[in-house]
C-alpha positions as CSV (number, residue, x, y, z in Angstrom):
1,M,59.7,-3.6,-9.2
2,H,58.6,-0.1,-8.4
3,L,56.7,0.1,-5.0
4,E,55.1,3.4,-5.9
5,F,51.5,3.0,-7.3
6,F,52.2,5.5,-10.2
7,P,54.9,5.0,-12.8
8,S,57.5,7.7,-13.4
9,R,56.1,11.3,-13.7
10,T,56.9,11.1,-17.5
11,I,54.9,8.0,-18.2
12,T,52.1,9.2,-16.1
13,L,51.7,12.5,-17.8
14,Y,52.0,10.7,-21.3
15,I,49.4,8.1,-20.7
16,G,47.4,10.6,-18.8
17,R,47.4,13.1,-21.4
18,L,46.8,10.5,-24.3
19,F,43.8,9.1,-22.4
20,A,42.2,12.8,-21.6
21,V,42.4,13.9,-25.2
22,R,40.7,10.8,-26.4
23,I,37.7,11.2,-23.7
24,I,37.2,14.6,-25.1
25,A,37.3,13.5,-28.8
26,V,34.9,10.6,-28.2
27,L,32.4,12.7,-26.2
28,L,32.5,15.6,-28.7
29,M,31.7,12.6,-31.5
30,L,28.9,11.2,-29.5
31,V,27.4,14.8,-28.4
32,L,27.3,16.1,-31.8
33,V,25.9,13.3,-33.5
34,L,23.0,12.6,-30.8
35,Q,22.4,16.2,-30.7
36,M,21.7,16.4,-34.3
37,L,19.3,13.4,-34.1
38,D,17.8,14.8,-31.2
39,L,17.4,18.2,-32.8
40,L,15.9,16.6,-35.9
41,S,13.2,14.8,-33.8
42,E,12.3,17.9,-31.8
43,S,12.6,20.7,-34.4
44,G,9.1,20.4,-35.6
45,R,7.5,20.8,-32.1
46,I,9.9,23.7,-31.3
47,L,8.9,25.6,-34.4
48,A,5.4,24.8,-34.2
49,A,5.0,27.1,-31.3
50,P,4.1,30.6,-32.3
51,G,7.0,33.2,-32.6
52,N,9.7,30.5,-32.5
53,G,12.5,30.4,-34.8
54,Q,16.2,29.8,-34.9
55,G,16.9,31.5,-31.6
56,E,14.8,28.8,-30.0
57,L,16.5,25.9,-31.5
58,L,19.8,27.1,-30.6
59,T,18.1,27.8,-26.7
60,Y,17.2,24.0,-27.0
61,V,20.5,22.9,-28.1
62,G,22.1,24.9,-25.2
63,L,19.7,23.1,-22.6
64,R,20.1,19.5,-24.0
65,V,23.7,19.6,-24.6
66,P,24.4,19.4,-20.8
67,Q,22.3,16.4,-20.5
68,L,24.0,14.5,-23.3
69,I,27.4,15.3,-21.8
70,S,26.4,14.0,-18.5
71,R,24.7,10.9,-19.6
72,F,27.5,9.7,-22.3
73,L,30.4,10.9,-20.4
74,P,30.9,7.6,-18.7
75,Y,30.4,5.8,-22.2
76,S,33.0,8.1,-23.6
77,V,35.5,7.2,-20.8
78,L,34.8,3.6,-21.7
79,L,35.5,3.9,-25.4
80,A,38.5,6.1,-24.8
81,T,39.9,3.3,-22.5
82,I,39.7,0.9,-25.3
83,I,41.2,3.1,-27.8
84,T,43.9,4.1,-25.7
85,L,45.1,0.5,-24.4
86,M,44.7,-0.7,-27.9
87,T,47.2,1.8,-29.3
88,L,49.8,1.4,-26.4
89,N,49.5,-2.3,-26.8
90,Q,49.7,-2.2,-30.8
91,N,52.9,0.0,-30.2
92,S,54.5,-2.6,-27.8
93,E,54.5,0.2,-25.2
94,V,52.6,-2.0,-22.5
95,I,55.4,-4.8,-23.0
96,A,58.0,-2.4,-22.4
97,L,56.3,-1.1,-19.3
98,K,55.7,-4.5,-17.9
99,A,59.3,-5.5,-18.9
100,A,60.5,-2.6,-16.7
101,G,58.8,-4.1,-13.8
102,L,55.7,-2.2,-13.7
103,S,52.5,-4.3,-12.6
104,A,49.0,-4.2,-14.4
105,H,47.7,-2.0,-11.9
106,Q,50.7,0.4,-12.3
107,V,50.3,0.5,-15.9
108,L,46.6,1.5,-15.6
109,A,47.3,3.9,-12.6
110,P,47.5,7.1,-14.9
111,L,44.1,6.1,-16.4
112,F,42.4,5.6,-12.9
113,L,44.0,9.2,-12.1
114,V,42.4,10.7,-15.2
115,A,39.2,9.0,-14.5
116,A,39.0,10.0,-10.8
117,L,39.2,13.6,-12.0
118,T,36.6,13.0,-14.7
119,S,34.2,11.8,-11.9
120,L,34.8,14.8,-9.9
121,V,34.1,17.2,-12.7
122,T,31.1,15.4,-13.6
123,L,29.5,15.5,-10.1
124,G,30.5,19.1,-10.0
125,F,28.9,19.6,-13.6
126,N,25.8,17.7,-12.9
127,E,25.1,19.9,-9.7
128,R,25.7,23.1,-11.2
129,V,24.6,23.0,-14.8
130,V,22.8,19.8,-15.7
131,V,20.1,20.2,-13.1
132,R,19.3,23.7,-14.0
133,S,19.1,22.8,-17.7
134,S,17.0,19.8,-17.2
135,A,14.6,22.0,-14.8
136,T,14.4,24.6,-17.5
137,L,13.9,22.3,-20.5
138,K,11.1,20.2,-18.8
139,A,9.2,23.3,-17.7
140,W,9.7,24.6,-21.3
141,Q,8.5,21.3,-22.9
142,A,5.6,21.4,-20.5
143,V,4.2,24.7,-22.4
144,D,4.9,23.0,-25.7
145,Y,8.1,25.2,-26.2
146,G,6.0,28.4,-25.9
147,P,7.6,31.3,-23.7
148,I,10.0,29.8,-21.3
149,P,8.8,30.2,-17.5
150,R,10.8,32.6,-15.8
151,D,10.7,30.3,-12.6
152,S,12.1,26.9,-13.7
153,A,10.7,25.4,-10.6
154,V,7.2,25.9,-11.6
155,K,5.4,22.6,-12.5
156,S,2.9,22.5,-15.2
157,N,-0.2,20.2,-15.6
158,L,-0.5,18.4,-12.4
159,W,-3.4,15.9,-11.4
160,L,-4.0,15.1,-7.9
161,Q,-6.0,12.5,-6.3
162,D,-8.8,13.8,-4.0
163,G,-10.3,10.4,-2.9
164,V,-12.5,9.5,-5.9
165,N,-12.4,13.1,-7.1
166,L,-9.6,14.7,-9.2
167,L,-7.9,18.2,-8.9
168,F,-6.2,19.7,-11.8
169,A,-3.7,22.7,-11.9
170,R,-2.3,24.2,-14.9
171,S,0.8,25.4,-12.9
172,V,2.1,25.0,-9.5
173,T,4.5,27.2,-7.4
174,G,5.7,27.5,-4.0
175,I,6.3,24.7,-1.2
176,G,4.3,23.7,1.8
177,K,1.7,25.7,2.9
178,Q,2.9,28.8,0.6
179,T,1.9,26.3,-2.4
180,R,-0.2,28.3,-4.9
181,M,-2.0,26.7,-7.9
182,T,-3.2,28.6,-11.0
183,D,-6.1,27.7,-13.6
184,V,-7.4,25.0,-11.5
185,S,-10.3,22.5,-12.0
186,W,-12.0,20.0,-9.4
187,Y,-13.8,17.1,-10.6
188,R,-16.4,15.4,-8.3
189,R,-16.8,11.6,-9.5
190,D,-19.4,9.0,-8.5
191,P,-18.1,5.7,-7.3
192,A,-18.4,4.5,-10.8
193,G,-15.6,7.0,-11.7
194,M,-17.9,9.3,-13.7
195,V,-17.9,12.9,-13.5
196,T,-20.8,14.6,-11.9
197,E,-19.6,18.0,-11.4
198,I,-16.7,20.4,-12.3
199,V,-15.4,23.7,-10.5
200,R,-13.1,25.9,-12.1
201,S,-11.0,28.6,-10.5
202,P,-8.3,30.9,-11.6
203,E,-6.3,30.3,-8.4
204,A,-6.1,28.3,-5.4
205,T,-4.2,28.6,-2.0
206,Y,-3.8,26.2,0.6
207,A,-6.4,26.2,3.3
208,G,-5.1,23.5,5.8
209,P,-7.1,21.3,4.9
210,G,-8.3,21.5,1.5
211,W,-7.7,24.3,-1.0
212,H,-9.6,27.6,-1.0
213,L,-10.5,28.4,-4.7
214,S,-10.9,32.1,-5.8
215,R,-14.0,33.0,-7.5
216,P,-15.0,29.6,-8.3
217,T,-17.7,28.7,-10.9
218,G,-19.3,25.3,-11.0
219,F,-21.2,23.0,-13.8
220,D,-23.5,20.2,-12.8
221,V,-23.1,17.5,-15.6
222,Q,-26.1,15.8,-15.0
223,S,-28.5,19.0,-15.2
224,A,-26.1,21.1,-17.3
225,R,-26.6,24.0,-15.1
226,R,-24.1,26.4,-13.5
227,I,-23.6,26.4,-9.8
228,T,-22.5,29.2,-7.5
229,Y,-20.6,28.9,-4.6
230,P,-20.4,30.9,-1.2
231,S,-16.9,32.6,-0.6
232,G,-14.5,30.9,1.3
233,Q,-15.5,27.1,0.4
234,V,-13.0,24.8,0.6
235,F,-12.7,21.9,-2.1
236,A,-10.1,18.8,-2.1
237,K,-9.6,18.6,1.5
238,S,-7.8,15.2,1.0
239,V,-5.1,17.0,-1.0
240,D,-2.1,18.4,1.0
241,P,1.0,20.1,-0.2
242,A,3.0,16.9,0.4
243,Q,1.1,15.5,-2.6
244,V,2.2,18.7,-4.7
245,V,5.7,18.0,-3.6
246,I,5.6,14.3,-4.6
247,R,4.3,15.1,-8.1
248,K,7.0,18.2,-8.2
249,A,9.8,16.3,-7.0
250,D,12.0,15.6,-10.1
251,A,15.3,14.0,-9.2
252,D,16.9,15.0,-12.5
253,G,16.0,18.7,-12.2
254,E,17.3,19.0,-8.5
255,S,20.4,19.1,-6.8
256,I,21.5,16.9,-4.1
257,D,20.6,19.4,-1.4
258,Q,17.2,20.4,-3.1
259,L,16.3,16.6,-3.5
260,S,17.2,15.8,0.0
261,Q,14.7,18.4,1.2
262,S,12.0,17.2,-1.0
263,I,12.6,13.6,0.4
264,D,12.5,14.8,4.0
265,A,9.2,16.9,3.2
266,I,7.6,13.9,1.5
267,R,9.0,11.3,4.2
268,S,7.3,13.6,7.0
269,A,3.9,13.5,5.4
270,G,3.8,9.5,5.6
271,Y,4.5,8.7,1.9
272,R,7.0,6.2,0.1
273,T,10.4,7.9,-0.8
274,S,12.5,4.8,-2.0
275,E,12.3,6.1,-5.6
276,L,13.6,9.4,-4.8
277,E,16.2,7.9,-2.3
278,G,17.7,5.7,-4.9
279,K,18.2,8.5,-7.4
280,W,19.6,10.6,-4.6
281,W,22.3,7.7,-4.2
282,H,22.6,7.4,-7.9
283,K,23.5,11.0,-8.1
284,L,26.9,10.0,-6.3
285,S,27.4,6.4,-7.7
286,G,26.6,7.6,-11.3
287,P,29.5,9.9,-11.7
288,L,31.8,7.4,-10.2
289,S,31.1,4.9,-12.9
290,A,34.0,6.7,-14.9
291,L,36.4,5.3,-12.3
292,L,35.5,1.6,-13.3
293,M,35.9,2.2,-17.3
294,P,39.7,1.8,-17.0
295,L,39.3,-1.2,-15.1
296,L,36.7,-3.0,-17.0
297,G,38.4,-2.0,-20.4
298,A,42.0,-3.1,-19.1
299,V,41.6,-6.6,-20.7
300,A,42.2,-4.6,-24.0
301,A,45.6,-3.5,-22.8
302,F,47.4,-6.9,-22.5
303,G,48.3,-9.8,-24.5
304,L,50.6,-9.9,-27.5
305,A,49.1,-7.4,-30.3
306,R,50.4,-10.0,-33.1
307,S,48.7,-12.9,-31.6
308,G,45.3,-11.9,-33.3
309,M,43.3,-11.7,-30.1
310,L,43.6,-8.0,-29.6
311,F,40.1,-7.3,-31.2
312,V,38.6,-10.0,-29.1
313,R,40.2,-8.3,-26.1
314,A,38.6,-5.2,-27.0
315,V,35.2,-6.5,-27.6
316,I,35.5,-8.4,-24.2
317,G,36.4,-4.9,-22.4
318,M,33.5,-3.0,-24.3
319,A,31.1,-6.0,-23.5
320,L,32.0,-5.7,-19.7
321,G,31.5,-1.7,-19.8
322,F,28.2,-1.9,-21.4
323,A,27.2,-4.9,-19.3
324,Y,27.7,-2.5,-16.2
325,F,25.4,0.3,-17.7
326,V,22.7,-2.4,-18.5
327,V,22.8,-3.9,-14.7
328,D,23.0,-0.5,-13.4
329,N,19.6,0.8,-15.0
330,A,18.1,-2.5,-14.2
331,A,19.1,-2.4,-10.6
332,L,17.8,1.3,-10.3
333,A,14.6,0.3,-11.9
334,M,14.3,-2.5,-9.4
335,G,14.8,0.0,-6.5
336,N,12.1,2.1,-8.2
337,F,9.6,-0.7,-7.9
338,G,10.8,-1.5,-4.2
339,G,12.6,-4.8,-5.3
340,Y,15.8,-3.5,-3.7
341,P,16.7,-1.1,-1.2
342,P,17.6,2.4,-2.7
343,L,21.4,2.1,-0.9
344,L,21.7,-1.4,-2.7
345,A,20.1,-0.2,-6.2
346,A,22.5,2.6,-6.5
347,W,25.8,1.1,-5.1
348,A,25.5,-2.8,-5.9
349,P,26.5,-2.5,-9.5
350,F,29.3,-0.6,-8.9
351,F,30.9,-2.9,-6.5
352,L,30.0,-6.0,-8.4
353,F,31.8,-4.8,-11.4
354,L,34.7,-3.3,-9.6
355,L,34.9,-7.0,-8.2
356,I,34.6,-8.6,-11.6
357,G,37.0,-6.2,-13.2
358,E,39.8,-6.7,-10.4
359,T,39.3,-10.6,-10.7
360,V,39.7,-10.5,-14.5
361,L,42.7,-8.3,-14.1
362,I,44.4,-10.2,-11.2
363,R,43.7,-13.6,-12.7
364,T,45.2,-12.7,-16.3
365,E,47.7,-10.2,-15.7
366,E,49.0,-10.5,-12.1
């Protein structure tokens, strides 16, 4: 029996190349089909904006494709694992490898190597491409596919709580004391929740505390008359920049470093950050899910192809893989609601299915 983890260089390259080609092929198939369906559902809204045409449709595709690649790459690795191992099993190549003294883990070693490289590429792709396209796409969708904002960090249509009152801003830029709002409306409400006064302003800056509205104009709802305000009057004194950060923080549109800064700013203001912390950890555990797929799909590699159980084994492998994604999403949702600590919500499914996959592989093949 070989003591090395990997089989010979020739076998490693052969199986690894076979696996990598199938990952790319499955990913292209999934992305093309899903992108066409997504474009059919969104094309009406895109073309409804004045001046939009084929160029804007291509822009949407360019922004949406990175998101689809990032989301469905782990599924592609799972399906590619099943296809590759079924092919090797049907051609009796797995039997030949085990007859040569290789263990089940050594047979799967080339797949683990390719899956590990895929995880690293996914992590870098998410940080460099996906977060930027997500932020730009959300900013574009916020203006109903109108002119794309130059700064994708601009957040649109924010509602902020000011005690019983409400503060609305059409767009918000900056962070901390440099936060600037445009097209601002402040709504004074009575204890019953009825609006009694509306104040509008083209711009608002942080006054610490409260917000200074430039050239404010008011309207009293009960008397139906206009109200004038002295210069320098401050509104929404209970709204601080940390609330803006909370509403602006978007885990999908921020890199790990940017999200860390947002979490620190929110935590320093005394607000709950468990939801963002869970998504921060998931930015690391998510790409690593590709590393689990060869282990969860390994059940399709073994057993006699002529026994008639190969299809059943493939179904079991797919069931294990898709069960991981279901549990992962459920754990992340529980973490968002505070049911699990953020670290546990992000990593528990990974280690749980790592143990399940190893148990199945060892008890059935080792």
